[in-house]
N, C-alpha and C positions, 0 to 999 in steps of 0.2 A: 594284367588282367582287366578285363573290362568291368568298369563300375557305372551302375546306372543310377541317377537319382529316381526313387521311387516314390511318388506322391502318397501312397499307402501307408508309408512309414516315415515320410518327410525325411529322408537321409540317403546317402549315397550305399549301394549294397553290390556287392559283386555279384556279377550276372552268372546264372547257373540254368542252362535252359534243362526243361523237362525230359526232353528226348536227346539225346547227344548227336548233335551235328543238325538238327532239325529246330526251327522256332516257328510256332504259331502266332501271328500278329494281327488284331484287329484295330481299325482305326474308324473313327465316329467320322461318316461322311456330310457332305453339304445337305442342307434342304434344299431342293431344286426348285425355287422359285422366282430367282433373278440369276444375274452373270455373277460369278465368283469375283470377289474383291482382294486387294492384297492380303488383307488379315488371313484368308483361305490359302492364297498362294504361301505367305509364311508358314502356315501350318504344315501343307501338303508337301513342300519344297522340304521343310525339316524332318518329316518322317519317311521322305524318299531318300534323303542322305542317311538316315539311321538304318534304313532296310540295306541300302546299299554297302554302307558299314559292315554291317552283318554280314551281307554275302561275300564282300571282299575278305572277310576275315573266316571265311570257309563255311558259313552257315548256309542250309537250304531254307528261304523263309517263304511260308505259306502266309501271303498278306492279302486280308480282307478289308476293303473299303465299301461301306454301303451308300447308297443315295437314298435319303429320306425323301418319300414321294405321297406320304399321308401322316395324318395324325400330330405334324408339328404345330401347335395352335399358337396365336399371338403372343399370348402372355406365358410360353413355355411351360403351362401345366394342362390341366383339363377345362380351362376357360377360354372364352374368346374363339375367335375365327380360324379353320385351318389356313396357315400360309399360302399354301398351294391354291386352295379352293378360293381365297380372297383375291389372288392374282388373275385366276379363270375368269372369275367374275367380271373382274375390270377389263379384262381382254375380250370377254364373251367367247372363250373356247371352252373345251371339255379340260378338266383339271389334268388329265394323262396328258393331254398334248402340251400342256404348259410343261409338267415333269420332262417329257421327252426332249422338249426344244432346250430347256437348261442343262438337262444331263448330256446331250451333244455340246453345248458350249462350253460345260466343265471340261470334257474330254479334249475340245480344241486348245483350250487353256493348259491344261496339263501337258498335253503333247507338246505345245509350243515351249514351255518351262522344261522339257526333258524328264518329267517324272515318268518312272517306269510303270506300266499298267499293273493293277491289283491282279493277285490270282482269282478273286472273283468279285464282282461288284452287285451284291444284292440288294433287291428293292422290298420293302416291306408289304405293297401291293400283290408280291408274288408270294406271300408267306402268311396269309390271312388264316387258313387252316391250322398252320402250326401255332400261330399265337392263341388261336382259340383253345387248342389243346393244352398249350403252356398255360395258359389261365385256369383252365379246368383244373389241371393237377396242382395249381397252387391252391385252388378252393379246396380240393379233396384231402390236402395236406393240412388245411386250416389257417394258411396265411392269407387268404383272399377271401372277400365276400361279395356277394350281389347286393346290390340296393337301386331299387327303381329301374332295373334293365341296365344299369352299369356295373362293372367290377370293380373293387378298390383293393389295393395290397394293405394289408395292416401293419402299421409301421411298428407297433407296440409288441408284435408277434416276433419282431427279428431285433433281438437286442444290439446288434452291433451296427444299427443304423448310426450312419453319420461319421464311420470309423475313417473314411476317403477325406472329406472335407473338414473333419475335426469338429462338426457341429453335434450337439448333443440334443436329444429330443425335448429335453426339460427346458433348455435355453432357446430352441427352436419355437416351443409353445409359447414361452414368456414374451418372446418378441415378436411375436407372429402378427401379421396384419391381414392374414388368410381369414375372409368371413366364413362366418358359420354356415356350413353345407349340412341340411338335415339328412341328406342321404349317406353322409360317412359318420362314421362312429369315431373318427378323431380327425381333427383339422389337417393332421399332417399325413392322412392317408393319401396315396395316389391312384390315378386311374390306371387299370389295365385294359379295360375296353368302357367304351364311352357311348351311350344310348345317342342315337342321332336324333336330332328334331327334323321336321319335315322338310326344311330348306337345305338341308347337307345333301351335296352331291356324293362324294365316296362314302359308300356303307354297304355293309354286307350282314347277311343274317347269322346269326350267332344262337345258342341256347338260352340268351339272357334278353337279347333284343336286337332288332336292326340297328348296325352302329359301325364302330370303327376302333381301331386299336389305339391305345395311348402310346406316346412318343416313346417313352422309356422302354417298354417292353418289346420294341421293336429290336434293338441293338442285341439285347438278350438272347432273343429267340434267333435272330441271323448267324450270331457268335457261335449259339450251341449247336446248330445246323452245320456249320461249314468247319468248326474247330474242334466239335465234340463237347459232350456234357461236363468233362472233366475240365481242370484246370489249364488253362492256356498260358503263354508265356508274357506277351506283352500286349497291354491295351493302350492306345494312343488317342489322343482328341485335344482339345483346346481345353484350358484350365477354367475358362469361363463355364464349362459344362460340369465342372466336379459336382456343383450341387445346384439343382437337384437330379441331373440327367443319370450322372455316372454313378452318382450316391444310390439312386432307384435300381439301375442296372444291376450293382452288386446284390443289394437287397432281395429282389426278384429272383435272380440266378443261384444266389447261393442257398435262399430259402428252398428252392426246387431242388438243387443237386446235392445238398449238404457239403459242398466243397468250396474253396476259393474261388471266385471268377477267373482272376488273373494275378499272375506272382508280380507283375510290374507295371505300375501306372506311370506313363510317360506322356506329360502333359506340355503343351508348348503354350508361350504367353502371348500376348495380344500385340496389335500394331496399331499405334498413337497417330492419330493426325492432330496437330495443333495440340498435342497434350491430352485429346480425348480419343477414346476407343474408337476405332474404324468400326462401323456398322451398318448394315442396310437399313436398320430402324432409325437411326440417327441421320441417314442421309448423307453422310461425311466420307463414305468409303469410295477408294478410287478401285475402278474395276482392274482387272488383270488386263482386259482387253485395251483398256484405255492406257494404260501404263505401257503395253505393247507397241503403242502406236509412238511412244517417245523413247523408249528403251530397249536395247538389245535384250533379248530375253535370257541370256546368260549373264548379261549386267544385273538384271532384277534377280537371279539364281545366286549371283555372287553376294549381292547387297544381303540376302536372307542369310547366307554362310556367313557373312562377317559379323553376325551376333549370335550368340548363344541362344538356343532355343527356348531357353527357361526365361529370358529376358526380355523386357519390353522393347520392343524396336518403334522408333520415330520415323515417320514418313517425312521426306523434304526432297524438294527438288536437288539440294545439294548432295545429300546422301546418296541418290542414285547417280548423279553425274559422277560422284567420286568412284561409285563401283564401275560404273563406265571407264573410267580413268584407268583403274586397278586392272579391270579385263585386258585393255589395251595394253597396259604395262607386260601382263603375263604373256599375252599373245606375241608381242614384240620380243620378249625374252625367249619362248620356244621357237618362233620362226626363226631369229636370229642363230639359235642353236644348231636347228637345222642347216641353215646355210653354211654354217662355219664347217659342220660335218662333212658337207660334201665337197668340201676344197681339200685338195690333194696337197700334201706335204705342207699345209699351211700351220701346222701346230706342232709344238715340240712334242716327244714322245716319253718324256721322265715319267715317274711315278705318278698317279694322280696327286692332285692338287687339292681335293676336295672329299672330306669323310664323309661320304653318304651312310655310314652305319649311324653316323650323329643324327642325320635327317630323317630316315627310316625309324629310329628310336624315338625322336622329339614327335614325329607325325602319328605315330601308334600310341604314344604315351597320352597326346592330346586328346585324340579320339576315344581311348580307351576310359579317360576322365569324363565320363557322361557326355560323350559327343562334343567336345569342345571345338568347334569348327572354326571360331576366330583364332584360337591359338594354333591350331594346324595350319591354317592359312598365313600365319606369321612368319612360319618356318619357310614357306614357299618365298615370300619376300624377302627373307634374310638370304636365302638361296641365289636369289636373284643379285642382290647386292655384294655378296662375296664372290659372285662369278664375275659381275663386272670389274671389281677391285683385282681379281686376279687375272683377268684379262689383260688390263692395264699393266699389268706386272709381266705378262707374257708367260703367265705360268700355267695356262689352260691346256690340258691335254686331250686328245681324242677319246680317252678312255672316261674323262670327265663329261665330256659332251654326251657320249653315250648313255652315262650314268643319269645325267640331266634328264634326258629323253625318258628313260625307263623310269626313273622316279616319277616324273609327271605323268606317263600314260597311266602309271599304276593308280596312284593317288587321284587322278581325275576320274577312275572308275565309280569314285564315291561322289567328286563333287559334280561330275558330268556338265563340265563347262564347254560349250562350242566356242572356239577361238576365233577372233578375229582376223580376216584377210586384210592385212596393212598395205597390201601393195601399192595401194595408190592413197596417198595421205594428201595429196594436193585439191584445195577446197575449190570448187568450181567459181567463176567470178560471179554468176548469177545466185548462188547462193550467199558469197559475201556480201553482196548488194542488197540482198533482202535483210539479212542481219544489221547491216547498217541502216535500213530503213526503219527497222524495229527499233534499232538504238534512238533514232531520231525522236520515233513516237513516244518512247519513254522519257526521253528529254522533255518532250511537249505535254506529258502526264497524260497521253492519249492511251491509257492501258488497255482500252478494248481492242484498238488497232494493234497493239503490240503482242497481245495474245493471240491475236489474229494470223499475224506473220510468224509467230512462233510454232502455232500449229501448222502453218504451212511449211515452215521448215522441217517440222516433225514427218509430214506426209512425204516430203523429198529425200528422208533419210537422213538428217541433220538434228543434232542437239544442241541448243545454245545455251550456255551458261554466263551468267553477269556476274563479274569481279570487279573490285576497286580500279584496276587497269583497263576496263573494257569488257567487250564480250569475248568468248570463246567458243568455237565451234568443234564438234566432235561428230564422226559419222557413226551412224547407228545401222544396224543390221535390220533389214525389213524381212 
């Protein structure tokens, strides 16, 4: 039975869909003002694997992921500059042009990483009227108030505020560094609608002012529209947004509908670079596009699946290189299995030597335990090792080979890895020569030249790794 770790209760719970055989799933998407980085890749590949395992298990999944194209301000509340407008002013183009460009970039990255398209990709700029209506209904119910042209949600009117993040309002107030805002009744109140100043570009008419929606209300409105105002099954997102974004979603949605917003909150963890969270604002994030120049897309996907979605991931060249090697290992295993199966009378026809009931059971157990992908993958590697051992003993049968391919093809519905063609493993002479030149540059401490050659090798389709015994070269898929 599938167990999901629910951030709402901070424990694993048996998964029970609201409607038998069907699942409603909403995932907070990226704010589209720059290229996606590996932190995004980690999150959306993880959600894709979860979705595909649910579908593998027989569920029909209605999967919604938004693109935030207005209202996400630089300090993640109602102060600061709109992130998309800031980029638009820098580039001297229209904000919507910026949003469209980076949505296309995101779709290219997701396609490369074999992420299945969402059922719908809502954009807040297409939901302004519905957000105005949602806000007015909250005012009518006494949960929100207008002040100086902006509209705020009254946190004190929602007693359960803080139930997702575990933060209590009195603790938040005691430790708050929020500057006193005379337009708010309470420093913790958050904006549903923000009155625009004269320099703001993206703005619309409303009953209260010419303005724009707050960031948090957008996901509430879009999830209500596409999944209904009743409770839906799963809400996904990054755990750094549990407070205030997800917390505020819950408050405004549940205040309006008098129902739980989502039954299960499934939040992924961050990617660190040198021990620090990767983010656009810190400037230490590795873009998916840059990573794809160096690594096979499925190697990146395998790297992500090799860590549990709730654990912190550490980005390093070595970790991606190891994922590449593991992908080659799996690829060779499946390729060899297919080749051996095509050989006539090459195998004995005794009873199968491999107990596939065991592998099916272990794979399903791992995935049913809060989508434990690293444990599930460990049984793939175990199968490879056992097969090699039995081959050496001449015990593998045709039935075993057929079972191996059947097992892999079915579980790869979940992992969605494109295996590497290992037909030509010989490294061309010019590639080896470049790698040797790089080794010489490193020995001379000319690291700028070494990096330049490394990038050239990447452009030519080869990944170079430095080891104690010298360099290693691996072919990567372009």
